N, CA, C and O atoms as CSV, one atom per row, in Angstrom:
chain,resi,resn,atom,element,x,y,z
A,1,MET,N,N,0.847,-1.167,0.000
A,1,MET,CA,C,0.000,0.000,0.000
A,1,MET,C,C,0.896,1.234,0.000
A,1,MET,O,O,1.902,1.300,0.706
A,2,ARG,N,N,0.498,2.206,-0.812
A,2,ARG,CA,C,1.247,3.455,-0.884
A,2,ARG,C,C,0.242,4.591,-0.952
A,2,ARG,O,O,-0.583,4.640,-1.864
A,3,HIS,N,N,0.306,5.489,-0.009
A,3,HIS,CA,C,-0.610,6.628,0.050
A,3,HIS,C,C,-2.068,6.176,0.025
A,3,HIS,O,O,-2.917,6.838,-0.572
A,4,GLY,N,N,-2.354,5.055,0.671
A,4,GLY,CA,C,-3.714,4.565,0.765
A,4,GLY,C,C,-4.195,3.746,-0.412
A,4,GLY,O,O,-5.326,3.262,-0.401
A,5,LEU,N,N,-3.367,3.580,-1.427
A,5,LEU,CA,C,-3.759,2.813,-2.608
A,5,LEU,C,C,-3.146,1.427,-2.527
A,5,LEU,O,O,-1.926,1.280,-2.451
A,6,ALA,N,N,-3.989,0.423,-2.543
A,6,ALA,CA,C,-3.515,-0.957,-2.533
A,6,ALA,C,C,-3.723,-1.551,-3.917
A,6,ALA,O,O,-4.811,-1.451,-4.483
A,7,ILE,N,N,-2.697,-2.160,-4.452
A,7,ILE,CA,C,-2.794,-2.865,-5.725
A,7,ILE,C,C,-2.646,-4.341,-5.411
A,7,ILE,O,O,-1.620,-4.778,-4.890
A,8,THR,N,N,-3.669,-5.096,-5.730
A,8,THR,CA,C,-3.653,-6.518,-5.414
A,8,THR,C,C,-3.683,-7.335,-6.694
A,8,THR,O,O,-4.070,-6.847,-7.755
A,9,THR,N,N,-3.272,-8.570,-6.575
A,9,THR,CA,C,-3.256,-9.461,-7.730
A,9,THR,C,C,-4.476,-10.371,-7.709
A,9,THR,O,O,-5.101,-10.589,-6.672
A,10,HIS,N,N,-4.788,-10.886,-8.868
A,10,HIS,CA,C,-5.896,-11.830,-8.984
A,10,HIS,C,C,-5.385,-13.261,-9.102
A,10,HIS,O,O,-6.149,-14.222,-9.006
A,11,GLU,N,N,-4.092,-13.380,-9.310
A,11,GLU,CA,C,-3.514,-14.701,-9.526
A,11,GLU,C,C,-2.036,-14.658,-9.136
A,11,GLU,O,O,-1.376,-13.630,-9.291
A,12,ALA,N,N,-1.524,-15.773,-8.630
A,12,ALA,CA,C,-0.101,-15.872,-8.316
A,12,ALA,C,C,0.702,-15.903,-9.614
A,12,ALA,O,O,0.200,-16.341,-10.650
A,13,LEU,N,N,1.936,-15.444,-9.555
A,13,LEU,CA,C,2.784,-15.436,-10.751
A,13,LEU,C,C,2.849,-16.808,-11.412
A,13,LEU,O,O,2.824,-16.912,-12.639
A,14,ALA,N,N,2.932,-17.843,-10.611
A,14,ALA,CA,C,3.064,-19.199,-11.158
A,14,ALA,C,C,1.865,-19.601,-12.009
A,14,ALA,O,O,1.993,-20.459,-12.881
A,15,GLY,N,N,0.706,-18.999,-11.772
A,15,GLY,CA,C,-0.489,-19.374,-12.508
A,15,GLY,C,C,-0.754,-18.561,-13.763
A,15,GLY,O,O,-1.724,-18.821,-14.475
A,16,VAL,N,N,0.090,-17.584,-14.040
A,16,VAL,CA,C,-0.124,-16.720,-15.203
A,16,VAL,C,C,0.261,-17.467,-16.473
A,16,VAL,O,O,1.339,-18.055,-16.556
A,17,GLY,N,N,-0.627,-17.438,-17.458
A,17,GLY,CA,C,-0.363,-18.104,-18.738
A,17,GLY,C,C,0.513,-17.257,-19.644
A,17,GLY,O,O,1.208,-16.348,-19.190
A,18,GLU,N,N,0.468,-17.569,-20.937
A,18,GLU,CA,C,1.266,-16.830,-21.910
A,18,GLU,C,C,0.787,-15.388,-21.995
A,18,GLU,O,O,-0.402,-15.099,-21.860
A,19,LEU,N,N,1.740,-14.494,-22.222
A,19,LEU,CA,C,1.446,-13.068,-22.288
A,19,LEU,C,C,2.023,-12.473,-23.565
A,19,LEU,O,O,3.031,-12.953,-24.085
A,20,ASP,N,N,1.382,-11.430,-24.064
A,20,ASP,CA,C,1.924,-10.671,-25.190
A,20,ASP,C,C,2.836,-9.554,-24.714
A,20,ASP,O,O,3.716,-9.100,-25.446
A,21,LEU,N,N,2.620,-9.114,-23.479
A,21,LEU,CA,C,3.320,-7.946,-22.948
A,21,LEU,C,C,3.398,-8.043,-21.437
A,21,LEU,O,O,2.426,-8.405,-20.774
A,22,ILE,N,N,4.556,-7.718,-20.901
A,22,ILE,CA,C,4.723,-7.541,-19.457
A,22,ILE,C,C,5.161,-6.100,-19.252
A,22,ILE,O,O,6.117,-5.643,-19.878
A,23,VAL,N,N,4.463,-5.381,-18.375
A,23,VAL,CA,C,4.820,-4.006,-18.036
A,23,VAL,C,C,5.218,-3.974,-16.567
A,23,VAL,O,O,4.450,-4.383,-15.696
A,24,VAL,N,N,6.416,-3.489,-16.304
A,24,VAL,CA,C,6.917,-3.363,-14.939
A,24,VAL,C,C,6.852,-1.885,-14.562
A,24,VAL,O,O,7.555,-1.053,-15.135
A,25,ALA,N,N,6.006,-1.579,-13.601
A,25,ALA,CA,C,5.832,-0.192,-13.174
A,25,ALA,C,C,6.952,0.223,-12.234
A,25,ALA,O,O,7.574,-0.610,-11.575
A,26,GLY,N,N,7.194,1.506,-12.186
A,26,GLY,CA,C,8.240,2.041,-11.321
A,26,GLY,C,C,7.682,2.542,-10.004
A,26,GLY,O,O,6.605,2.141,-9.562
A,27,GLY,N,N,8.436,3.418,-9.402
A,27,GLY,CA,C,8.139,3.936,-8.074
A,27,GLY,C,C,9.325,3.583,-7.192
A,27,GLY,O,O,10.464,3.568,-7.657
A,28,VAL,N,N,9.070,3.305,-5.950
A,28,VAL,CA,C,10.121,2.823,-5.054
A,28,VAL,C,C,10.260,1.332,-5.327
A,28,VAL,O,O,9.352,0.558,-5.024
A,29,THR,N,N,11.394,0.924,-5.901
A,29,THR,CA,C,11.534,-0.450,-6.405
A,29,THR,C,C,12.410,-1.347,-5.541
A,29,THR,O,O,12.649,-2.497,-5.909
A,30,THR,N,N,12.893,-0.860,-4.411
A,30,THR,CA,C,13.840,-1.660,-3.625
A,30,THR,C,C,13.262,-3.011,-3.215
A,30,THR,O,O,13.979,-4.012,-3.236
A,31,GLY,N,N,12.000,-3.062,-2.846
A,31,GLY,CA,C,11.391,-4.341,-2.475
A,31,GLY,C,C,11.314,-5.292,-3.650
A,31,GLY,O,O,11.650,-6.470,-3.527
A,32,ALA,N,N,10.871,-4.784,-4.792
A,32,ALA,CA,C,10.755,-5.627,-5.986
A,32,ALA,C,C,12.124,-6.075,-6.479
A,32,ALA,O,O,12.271,-7.196,-6.968
A,33,GLU,N,N,13.134,-5.205,-6.355
A,33,GLU,CA,C,14.484,-5.573,-6.797
A,33,GLU,C,C,15.060,-6.707,-5.955
A,33,GLU,O,O,15.952,-7.422,-6.411
A,34,ALA,N,N,14.566,-6.876,-4.742
A,34,ALA,CA,C,15.052,-7.942,-3.859
A,34,ALA,C,C,14.144,-9.169,-3.870
A,34,ALA,O,O,14.456,-10.170,-3.225
A,35,ASP,N,N,13.038,-9.107,-4.584
A,35,ASP,CA,C,12.062,-10.202,-4.610
A,35,ASP,C,C,12.535,-11.272,-5.595
A,35,ASP,O,O,12.311,-11.163,-6.801
A,36,GLN,N,N,13.189,-12.300,-5.068
A,36,GLN,CA,C,13.783,-13.331,-5.923
A,36,GLN,C,C,12.737,-14.108,-6.724
A,36,GLN,O,O,13.026,-14.570,-7.828
A,37,THR,N,N,11.538,-14.257,-6.187
A,37,THR,CA,C,10.471,-14.931,-6.930
A,37,THR,C,C,10.094,-14.117,-8.161
A,37,THR,O,O,9.964,-14.662,-9.257
A,38,LEU,N,N,9.919,-12.824,-7.978
A,38,LEU,CA,C,9.589,-11.940,-9.099
A,38,LEU,C,C,10.711,-11.913,-10.129
A,38,LEU,O,O,10.453,-12.029,-11.327
A,39,LEU,N,N,11.950,-11.763,-9.677
A,39,LEU,CA,C,13.089,-11.689,-10.601
A,39,LEU,C,C,13.231,-12.984,-11.400
A,39,LEU,O,O,13.490,-12.949,-12.603
A,40,ALA,N,N,13.062,-14.120,-10.733
A,40,ALA,CA,C,13.147,-15.409,-11.438
A,40,ALA,C,C,12.015,-15.541,-12.452
A,40,ALA,O,O,12.225,-16.047,-13.554
A,41,TRP,N,N,10.818,-15.088,-12.085
A,41,TRP,CA,C,9.680,-15.145,-12.999
A,41,TRP,C,C,9.950,-14.292,-14.242
A,41,TRP,O,O,9.676,-14.722,-15.362
A,42,LEU,N,N,10.481,-13.092,-14.046
A,42,LEU,CA,C,10.806,-12.222,-15.186
A,42,LEU,C,C,11.866,-12.863,-16.077
A,42,LEU,O,O,11.752,-12.835,-17.302
A,43,ARG,N,N,12.898,-13.442,-15.460
A,43,ARG,CA,C,13.948,-14.122,-16.248
A,43,ARG,C,C,13.364,-15.273,-17.054
A,43,ARG,O,O,13.722,-15.473,-18.215
A,44,ASP,N,N,12.469,-16.022,-16.435
A,44,ASP,CA,C,11.851,-17.165,-17.106
A,44,ASP,C,C,10.930,-16.720,-18.240
A,44,ASP,O,O,10.914,-17.342,-19.302
A,45,ARG,N,N,10.173,-15.665,-18.031
A,45,ARG,CA,C,9.187,-15.216,-19.002
A,45,ARG,C,C,9.769,-14.394,-20.142
A,45,ARG,O,O,9.232,-14.410,-21.249
A,46,ALA,N,N,10.836,-13.690,-19.896
A,46,ALA,CA,C,11.382,-12.766,-20.903
A,46,ALA,C,C,11.583,-13.406,-22.276
A,46,ALA,O,O,11.170,-12.812,-23.271
A,47,PRO,N,N,12.196,-14.586,-22.379
A,47,PRO,CA,C,12.415,-15.156,-23.711
A,47,PRO,C,C,11.129,-15.571,-24.430
A,47,PRO,O,O,11.135,-15.760,-25.646
A,48,HIS,N,N,10.037,-15.711,-23.695
A,48,HIS,CA,C,8.782,-16.212,-24.262
A,48,HIS,C,C,7.708,-15.132,-24.387
A,48,HIS,O,O,6.578,-15.421,-24.782
A,49,THR,N,N,8.057,-13.904,-24.056
A,49,THR,CA,C,7.100,-12.802,-24.102
A,49,THR,C,C,7.543,-11.829,-25.184
A,49,THR,O,O,8.656,-11.308,-25.120
A,50,PRO,N,N,6.698,-11.574,-26.172
A,50,PRO,CA,C,7.111,-10.726,-27.294
A,50,PRO,C,C,7.541,-9.310,-26.909
A,50,PRO,O,O,8.408,-8.730,-27.562
A,51,HIS,N,N,6.941,-8.747,-25.846
A,51,HIS,CA,C,7.272,-7.374,-25.461
A,51,HIS,C,C,7.381,-7.272,-23.945
A,51,HIS,O,O,6.498,-7.725,-23.217
A,52,LEU,N,N,8.473,-6.674,-23.479
A,52,LEU,CA,C,8.649,-6.344,-22.068
A,52,LEU,C,C,8.858,-4.846,-21.982
A,52,LEU,O,O,9.608,-4.268,-22.768
A,53,ALA,N,N,8.192,-4.220,-21.025
A,53,ALA,CA,C,8.285,-2.772,-20.896
A,53,ALA,C,C,8.459,-2.388,-19.437
A,53,ALA,O,O,8.014,-3.091,-18.529
A,54,SER,N,N,9.114,-1.258,-19.239
A,54,SER,CA,C,9.190,-0.684,-17.901
A,54,SER,C,C,8.786,0.773,-17.981
A,54,SER,O,O,9.088,1.475,-18.946
A,55,ILE,N,N,8.104,1.201,-16.953
A,55,ILE,CA,C,7.722,2.595,-16.805
A,55,ILE,C,C,8.563,3.158,-15.668
A,55,ILE,O,O,8.623,2.580,-14.583
A,56,CYS,N,N,9.208,4.282,-15.923
A,56,CYS,CA,C,9.974,4.979,-14.895
A,56,CYS,C,C,11.067,4.052,-14.326
A,56,CYS,O,O,11.841,3.472,-15.088
A,57,THR,N,N,11.129,3.918,-13.030
A,57,THR,CA,C,12.182,3.129,-12.393
A,57,THR,C,C,11.949,1.625,-12.462
A,57,THR,O,O,12.714,0.859,-11.876
A,58,GLY,N,N,10.924,1.194,-13.155
A,58,GLY,CA,C,10.751,-0.237,-13.407
A,58,GLY,C,C,11.939,-0.824,-14.152
A,58,GLY,O,O,12.162,-2.034,-14.112
A,59,ALA,N,N,12.705,0.029,-14.836
A,59,ALA,CA,C,13.916,-0.432,-15.528
A,59,ALA,C,C,14.904,-1.068,-14.552
A,59,ALA,O,O,15.623,-1.995,-14.924
A,60,PHE,N,N,14.950,-0.587,-13.318
A,60,PHE,CA,C,15.845,-1.170,-12.320
A,60,PHE,C,C,15.463,-2.628,-12.045
A,60,PHE,O,O,16.337,-3.475,-11.861
A,61,ILE,N,N,14.175,-2.914,-12.017
A,61,ILE,CA,C,13.715,-4.283,-11.756
A,61,ILE,C,C,14.099,-5.195,-12.915
A,61,ILE,O,O,14.604,-6.296,-12.697
A,62,LEU,N,N,13.861,-4.740,-14.152
A,62,LEU,CA,C,14.247,-5.553,-15.312
A,62,LEU,C,C,15.758,-5.750,-15.367
A,62,LEU,O,O,16.229,-6.831,-15.721
A,63,ALA,N,N,16.518,-4.720,-15.021
A,63,ALA,CA,C,17.982,-4.851,-15.017
A,63,ALA,C,C,18.434,-5.805,-13.921
A,63,ALA,O,O,19.313,-6.636,-14.148
A,64,GLU,N,N,17.851,-5.695,-12.748
A,64,GLU,CA,C,18.204,-6.587,-11.636
A,64,GLU,C,C,17.877,-8.033,-11.981
A,64,GLU,O,O,18.583,-8.950,-11.560
A,65,ALA,N,N,16.817,-8.239,-12.741
A,65,ALA,CA,C,16.437,-9.592,-13.162
A,65,ALA,C,C,17.362,-10.124,-14.252
A,65,ALA,O,O,17.335,-11.315,-14.562
A,66,GLY,N,N,18.176,-9.254,-14.831
A,66,GLY,CA,C,19.065,-9.681,-15.908
A,66,GLY,C,C,18.390,-9.662,-17.267
A,66,GLY,O,O,18.931,-10.192,-18.237
A,67,VAL,N,N,17.223,-9.060,-17.345
A,67,VAL,CA,C,16.492,-8.970,-18.609
A,67,VAL,C,C,17.045,-7.834,-19.459
A,67,VAL,O,O,17.196,-7.981,-20.672
A,68,LEU,N,N,17.346,-6.708,-18.833
A,68,LEU,CA,C,18.054,-5.617,-19.508
A,68,LEU,C,C,19.535,-5.854,-19.256
A,68,LEU,O,O,19.979,-5.844,-18.108
A,69,THR,N,N,20.289,-6.061,-20.299
A,69,THR,CA,C,21.713,-6.353,-20.112
A,69,THR,C,C,22.586,-5.310,-20.798
A,69,THR,O,O,23.226,-4.502,-20.126
A,70,ASP,N,N,22.619,-5.318,-22.110
A,70,ASP,CA,C,23.455,-4.357,-22.838
A,70,ASP,C,C,22.591,-3.517,-23.773
A,70,ASP,O,O,23.004,-3.185,-24.884
A,71,HIS,N,N,21.410,-3.185,-23.321
A,71,HIS,CA,C,20.421,-2.504,-24.152
A,71,HIS,C,C,20.495,-0.987,-24.010
A,71,HIS,O,O,21.091,-0.457,-23.072
A,72,ARG,N,N,19.874,-0.311,-24.966
A,72,ARG,CA,C,19.635,1.130,-24.871
A,72,ARG,C,C,18.349,1.300,-24.073
A,72,ARG,O,O,17.333,0.686,-24.398
A,73,VAL,N,N,18.384,2.122,-23.038
A,73,VAL,CA,C,17.242,2.263,-22.132
A,73,VAL,C,C,17.101,3.711,-21.681
A,73,VAL,O,O,17.966,4.551,-21.927
A,74,THR,N,N,15.990,3.970,-21.019
A,74,THR,CA,C,15.834,5.221,-20.292
A,74,THR,C,C,15.042,4.942,-19.025
A,74,THR,O,O,14.489,3.857,-18.845
A,75,THR,N,N,14.998,5.929,-18.161
A,75,THR,CA,C,14.221,5.877,-16.926
A,75,THR,C,C,13.947,7.317,-16.521
A,75,THR,O,O,14.303,8.243,-17.250
A,76,HIS,N,N,13.333,7.514,-15.389
A,76,HIS,CA,C,13.063,8.872,-14.899
A,76,HIS,C,C,14.374,9.652,-14.857
A,76,HIS,O,O,15.413,9.109,-14.483
A,77,TRP,N,N,14.322,10.920,-15.240
A,77,TRP,CA,C,15.552,11.711,-15.348
A,77,TRP,C,C,16.327,11.763,-14.039
A,77,TRP,O,O,17.555,11.834,-14.062
A,78,GLU,N,N,15.645,11.731,-12.903
A,78,GLU,CA,C,16.345,11.782,-11.617
A,78,GLU,C,C,17.115,10.495,-11.320
A,78,GLU,O,O,17.992,10.488,-10.456
A,79,ASP,N,N,16.802,9.421,-12.020
A,79,ASP,CA,C,17.386,8.115,-11.720
A,79,ASP,C,C,18.324,7.596,-12.804
A,79,ASP,O,O,18.868,6.499,-12.675
A,80,GLN,N,N,18.519,8.366,-13.866
A,80,GLN,CA,C,19.339,7.895,-14.983
A,80,GLN,C,C,20.787,7.634,-14.572
A,80,GLN,O,O,21.358,6.613,-14.955
A,81,ALA,N,N,21.384,8.528,-13.809
A,81,ALA,CA,C,22.780,8.341,-13.392
A,81,ALA,C,C,22.926,7.096,-12.521
A,81,ALA,O,O,23.897,6.351,-12.657
A,82,GLU,N,N,21.973,6.874,-11.635
A,82,GLU,CA,C,22.021,5.694,-10.758
A,82,GLU,C,C,21.871,4.407,-11.562
A,82,GLU,O,O,22.557,3.424,-11.282
A,83,LEU,N,N,20.987,4.397,-12.553
A,83,LEU,CA,C,20.818,3.213,-13.401
A,83,LEU,C,C,22.113,2.927,-14.154
A,83,LEU,O,O,22.537,1.774,-14.242
A,84,ALA,N,N,22.738,3.960,-14.694
A,84,ALA,CA,C,24.002,3.784,-15.422
A,84,ALA,C,C,25.113,3.308,-14.489
A,84,ALA,O,O,25.940,2.485,-14.881
A,85,ARG,N,N,25.138,3.820,-13.260
A,85,ARG,CA,C,26.176,3.420,-12.299
A,85,ARG,C,C,26.000,1.964,-11.882
A,85,ARG,O,O,26.973,1.210,-11.846
A,86,ARG,N,N,24.795,1.570,-11.574
A,86,ARG,CA,C,24.551,0.213,-11.083
A,86,ARG,C,C,24.607,-0.842,-12.172
A,86,ARG,O,O,24.935,-1.997,-11.902
A,87,PHE,N,N,24.290,-0.454,-13.405
A,87,PHE,CA,C,24.251,-1.406,-14.519
A,87,PHE,C,C,25.039,-0.818,-15.689
A,87,PHE,O,O,24.451,-0.355,-16.666
A,88,PRO,N,N,26.380,-0.838,-15.586
A,88,PRO,CA,C,27.220,-0.133,-16.564
A,88,PRO,C,C,27.143,-0.675,-17.988
A,88,PRO,O,O,27.544,0.026,-18.917
A,89,ALA,N,N,26.651,-1.876,-18.194
A,89,ALA,CA,C,26.534,-2.400,-19.560
A,89,ALA,C,C,25.368,-1.760,-20.316
A,89,ALA,O,O,25.303,-1.846,-21.542
A,90,LEU,N,N,24.456,-1.124,-19.596
A,90,LEU,CA,C,23.325,-0.454,-20.239
A,90,LEU,C,C,23.775,0.872,-20.840
A,90,LEU,O,O,24.662,1.537,-20.306
A,91,THR,N,N,23.166,1.242,-21.938
A,91,THR,CA,C,23.353,2.575,-22.506
A,91,THR,C,C,22.117,3.378,-22.120
A,91,THR,O,O,21.058,3.245,-22.735
A,92,VAL,N,N,22.264,4.213,-21.097
A,92,VAL,CA,C,21.146,5.007,-20.596
A,92,VAL,C,C,21.068,6.290,-21.418
A,92,VAL,O,O,22.006,7.086,-21.442
A,93,LEU,N,N,19.947,6.472,-22.081
A,93,LEU,CA,C,19.767,7.613,-22.975
A,93,LEU,C,C,19.033,8.741,-22.252
A,93,LEU,O,O,17.860,8.598,-21.908
A,94,PRO,N,N,19.717,9.861,-22.021
A,94,PRO,CA,C,19.050,11.000,-21.383
A,94,PRO,C,C,18.144,11.705,-22.395
A,94,PRO,O,O,18.296,11.540,-23.605
A,95,ASP,N,N,17.230,12.468,-21.890
A,95,ASP,CA,C,16.351,13.285,-22.739
A,95,ASP,C,C,15.533,12.468,-23.725
A,95,ASP,O,O,15.151,12.974,-24.780
A,96,ARG,N,N,15.265,11.232,-23.402
A,96,ARG,CA,C,14.387,10.387,-24.225
A,96,ARG,C,C,13.176,10.037,-23.379
A,96,ARG,O,O,13.319,9.549,-22.258
A,97,ARG,N,N,12.005,10.279,-23.902
A,97,ARG,CA,C,10.778,9.967,-23.162
A,97,ARG,C,C,10.557,8.469,-23.107
A,97,ARG,O,O,10.095,7.942,-22.095
A,98,TRP,N,N,10.889,7.777,-24.197
A,98,TRP,CA,C,10.813,6.322,-24.214
A,98,TRP,C,C,11.780,5.786,-25.248
A,98,TRP,O,O,12.180,6.487,-26.178
A,99,VAL,N,N,12.148,4.524,-25.066
A,99,VAL,CA,C,13.080,3.855,-25.973
A,99,VAL,C,C,12.461,2.521,-26.373
A,99,VAL,O,O,12.019,1.744,-25.527
A,100,ASP,N,N,12.441,2.273,-27.672
A,100,ASP,CA,C,11.988,0.996,-28.210
A,100,ASP,C,C,13.237,0.264,-28.670
A,100,ASP,O,O,13.830,0.629,-29.685
A,101,ALA,N,N,13.638,-0.756,-27.941
A,101,ALA,CA,C,14.828,-1.549,-28.278
A,101,ALA,C,C,14.376,-2.958,-28.647
A,101,ALA,O,O,14.745,-3.937,-27.998
A,102,GLY,N,N,13.571,-3.040,-29.702
A,102,GLY,CA,C,13.064,-4.348,-30.119
A,102,GLY,C,C,12.009,-4.843,-29.163
A,102,GLY,O,O,10.983,-4.186,-28.982
A,103,PRO,N,N,12.234,-5.986,-28.545
A,103,PRO,CA,C,11.212,-6.504,-27.632
A,103,PRO,C,C,11.224,-5.818,-26.264
A,103,PRO,O,O,10.329,-6.048,-25.450
A,104,LEU,N,N,12.229,-4.978,-26.008
A,104,LEU,CA,C,12.338,-4.301,-24.713
A,104,LEU,C,C,12.050,-2.816,-24.884
A,104,LEU,O,O,12.621,-2.152,-25.749
A,105,HIS,N,N,11.155,-2.310,-24.043
A,105,HIS,CA,C,10.717,-0.926,-24.134
A,105,HIS,C,C,10.856,-0.301,-22.748
A,105,HIS,O,O,10.448,-0.901,-21.753
A,106,THR,N,N,11.427,0.897,-22.679
A,106,THR,CA,C,11.567,1.582,-21.396
A,106,THR,C,C,11.097,3.021,-21.555
A,106,THR,O,O,11.149,3.590,-22.645
A,107,SER,N,N,10.638,3.599,-20.446
A,107,SER,CA,C,10.209,4.997,-20.505
A,107,SER,C,C,10.758,5.763,-19.323
A,107,SER,O,O,11.187,5.195,-18.318
A,108,GLY,N,N,10.729,7.080,-19.481
A,108,GLY,CA,C,11.009,7.965,-18.366
A,108,GLY,C,C,9.822,7.913,-17.410
A,108,GLY,O,O,9.037,6.965,-17.418
A,109,GLY,N,N,9.714,8.933,-16.602
A,109,GLY,CA,C,8.691,8.912,-15.568
A,109,GLY,C,C,7.332,9.435,-15.992
A,109,GLY,O,O,7.215,10.234,-16.921
A,110,ILE,N,N,6.353,8.990,-15.322
A,110,ILE,CA,C,4.964,9.417,-15.323
A,110,ILE,C,C,4.389,9.626,-16.722
A,110,ILE,O,O,3.967,8.654,-17.349
A,111,SER,N,N,4.357,10.859,-17.236
A,111,SER,CA,C,3.705,11.082,-18.533
A,111,SER,C,C,4.454,10.409,-19.673
A,111,SER,O,O,3.850,10.074,-20.692
A,112,ALA,N,N,5.750,10.207,-19.523
A,112,ALA,CA,C,6.497,9.452,-20.539
A,112,ALA,C,C,5.988,8.015,-20.603
A,112,ALA,O,O,6.042,7.382,-21.657
A,113,GLY,N,N,5.500,7.506,-19.490
A,113,GLY,CA,C,4.893,6.177,-19.479
A,113,GLY,C,C,3.616,6.131,-20.301
A,113,GLY,O,O,3.300,5.103,-20.902
A,114,ILE,N,N,2.877,7.240,-20.333
A,114,ILE,CA,C,1.693,7.312,-21.193
A,114,ILE,C,C,2.131,7.277,-22.650
A,114,ILE,O,O,1.530,6.577,-23.465
A,115,ASP,N,N,3.179,8.033,-22.979
A,115,ASP,CA,C,3.702,8.021,-24.352
A,115,ASP,C,C,4.100,6.608,-24.766
A,115,ASP,O,O,3.750,6.150,-25.854
A,116,LEU,N,N,4.833,5.921,-23.891
A,116,LEU,CA,C,5.244,4.552,-24.208
A,116,LEU,C,C,4.022,3.644,-24.335
A,116,LEU,O,O,3.973,2.794,-25.224
A,117,SER,N,N,3.049,3.815,-23.466
A,117,SER,CA,C,1.847,2.979,-23.528
A,117,SER,C,C,1.122,3.153,-24.854
A,117,SER,O,O,0.666,2.171,-25.441
A,118,LEU,N,N,1.011,4.377,-25.331
A,118,LEU,CA,C,0.377,4.614,-26.631
A,118,LEU,C,C,1.207,4.006,-27.753
A,118,LEU,O,O,0.654,3.479,-28.717
A,119,HIS,N,N,2.526,4.075,-27.636
A,119,HIS,CA,C,3.391,3.427,-28.625
A,119,HIS,C,C,3.139,1.917,-28.632
A,119,HIS,O,O,3.074,1.299,-29.695
A,120,LEU,N,N,3.000,1.329,-27.446
A,120,LEU,CA,C,2.748,-0.110,-27.367
A,120,LEU,C,C,1.379,-0.473,-27.936
A,120,LEU,O,O,1.228,-1.534,-28.542
A,121,VAL,N,N,0.384,0.388,-27.751
A,121,VAL,CA,C,-0.915,0.158,-28.400
A,121,VAL,C,C,-0.714,0.132,-29.906
A,121,VAL,O,O,-1.271,-0.723,-30.595
A,122,GLU,N,N,0.081,1.070,-30.421
A,122,GLU,CA,C,0.351,1.090,-31.860
A,122,GLU,C,C,1.054,-0.188,-32.304
A,122,GLU,O,O,0.680,-0.779,-33.317
A,123,VAL,N,N,2.061,-0.619,-31.562
A,123,VAL,CA,C,2.814,-1.828,-31.914
A,123,VAL,C,C,1.903,-3.058,-31.904
A,123,VAL,O,O,1.966,-3.890,-32.810
A,124,LEU,N,N,1.066,-3.168,-30.890
A,124,LEU,CA,C,0.248,-4.368,-30.712
A,124,LEU,C,C,-1.072,-4.346,-31.485
A,124,LEU,O,O,-1.582,-5.397,-31.873
A,125,ALA,N,N,-1.625,-3.150,-31.710
A,125,ALA,CA,C,-2.975,-3.099,-32.289
A,125,ALA,C,C,-3.135,-2.102,-33.431
A,125,ALA,O,O,-4.220,-1.985,-34.000
A,126,GLY,N,N,-2.079,-1.390,-33.771
A,126,GLY,CA,C,-2.152,-0.488,-34.914
A,126,GLY,C,C,-2.231,0.983,-34.548
A,126,GLY,O,O,-2.687,1.361,-33.469
A,127,ARG,N,N,-1.774,1.794,-35.481
A,127,ARG,CA,C,-1.712,3.235,-35.266
A,127,ARG,C,C,-3.097,3.851,-35.061
A,127,ARG,O,O,-3.272,4.737,-34.225
A,128,GLN,N,N,-4.070,3.378,-35.825
A,128,GLN,CA,C,-5.404,3.960,-35.725
A,128,GLN,C,C,-5.946,3.849,-34.297
A,128,GLN,O,O,-6.498,4.813,-33.767
A,129,LEU,N,N,-5.792,2.696,-33.683
A,129,LEU,CA,C,-6.275,2.534,-32.310
A,129,LEU,C,C,-5.468,3.406,-31.349
A,129,LEU,O,O,-6.035,3.981,-30.420
A,130,ALA,N,N,-4.168,3.512,-31.557
A,130,ALA,CA,C,-3.345,4.366,-30.695
A,130,ALA,C,C,-3.797,5.822,-30.795
A,130,ALA,O,O,-3.898,6.512,-29.781
A,131,GLU,N,N,-4.068,6.287,-32.003
A,131,GLU,CA,C,-4.528,7.667,-32.191
A,131,GLU,C,C,-5.908,7.878,-31.566
A,131,GLU,O,O,-6.148,8.905,-30.932
A,132,ARG,N,N,-6.814,6.916,-31.740
A,132,ARG,CA,C,-8.150,7.025,-31.138
A,132,ARG,C,C,-8.064,7.020,-29.610
A,132,ARG,O,O,-8.781,7.756,-28.933
A,133,THR,N,N,-7.178,6.183,-29.086
A,133,THR,CA,C,-7.001,6.119,-27.632
A,133,THR,C,C,-6.483,7.449,-27.104
A,133,THR,O,O,-6.992,7.964,-26.108
A,134,ALA,N,N,-5.479,8.003,-27.762
A,134,ALA,CA,C,-4.927,9.297,-27.343
A,134,ALA,C,C,-5.992,10.387,-27.416
A,134,ALA,O,O,-6.107,11.216,-26.514
A,135,ARG,N,N,-6.760,10.379,-28.486
A,135,ARG,CA,C,-7.816,11.392,-28.631
A,135,ARG,C,C,-8.842,11.261,-27.507
A,135,ARG,O,O,-9.276,12.267,-26.948
A,136,GLN,N,N,-9.230,10.037,-27.175
A,136,GLN,CA,C,-10.195,9.822,-26.091
A,136,GLN,C,C,-9.653,10.363,-24.770
A,136,GLN,O,O,-10.406,10.868,-23.937
A,137,MET,N,N,-8.353,10.252,-24.592
A,137,MET,CA,C,-7.697,10.741,-23.375
A,137,MET,C,C,-7.429,12.245,-23.429
A,137,MET,O,O,-6.997,12.839,-22.441
A,138,GLU,N,N,-7.691,12.865,-24.603
A,138,GLU,CA,C,-7.317,14.256,-24.840
A,138,GLU,C,C,-5.822,14.433,-24.603
A,138,GLU,O,O,-5.377,15.324,-23.879
A,139,TYR,N,N,-5.075,13.552,-25.242
A,139,TYR,CA,C,-3.622,13.491,-25.081
A,139,TYR,C,C,-3.005,13.477,-26.472
A,139,TYR,O,O,-3.547,12.851,-27.382
A,140,ALA,N,N,-1.896,14.148,-26.643
A,140,ALA,CA,C,-1.225,14.193,-27.942
A,140,ALA,C,C,-0.468,12.894,-28.178
A,140,ALA,O,O,0.371,12.502,-27.366
A,141,PHE,N,N,-0.762,12.231,-29.285
A,141,PHE,CA,C,-0.024,11.019,-29.658
A,141,PHE,C,C,1.222,11.449,-30.411
A,141,PHE,O,O,1.133,12.048,-31.482
A,142,VAL,N,N,2.376,11.142,-29.850
A,142,VAL,CA,C,3.656,11.527,-30.437
A,142,VAL,C,C,4.485,10.276,-30.621
A,142,VAL,O,O,4.665,9.502,-29.680
A,143,ASP,N,N,5.003,10.066,-31.850
A,143,ASP,CA,C,5.880,8.905,-32.003
A,143,ASP,C,C,7.310,9.296,-31.832
A,143,ASP,O,O,8.197,8.448,-31.927
């Protein structure tokens, strides 16, 4: 729970079937970075999941799991130096709202995560749906 908001699961990780996309959200990630069950699950699923994405500091979790290794990535601007220091094989790109590195997608913080999400809608379901989704949100779709 954070600020009164509880996010609960409907199923244990072990029971999750095949996925088209895994999105790892950011925030304070120290607990998730130490969760060996989660990290092992991500390592196991990464080769079988067409798209993996992180929003904000979720990149730290993917890197800790060994899923992000020598990729081009981004994260929240306040955390870019720390990501580069802790995971020197990564190429951390400053001033990028999101990075599409094939099956791995990373974004900066908060609204950059919306940009990446719309990009993923385009990748998975087409540009027309991404544009309609952005319009419904009254949000500018930018590639």
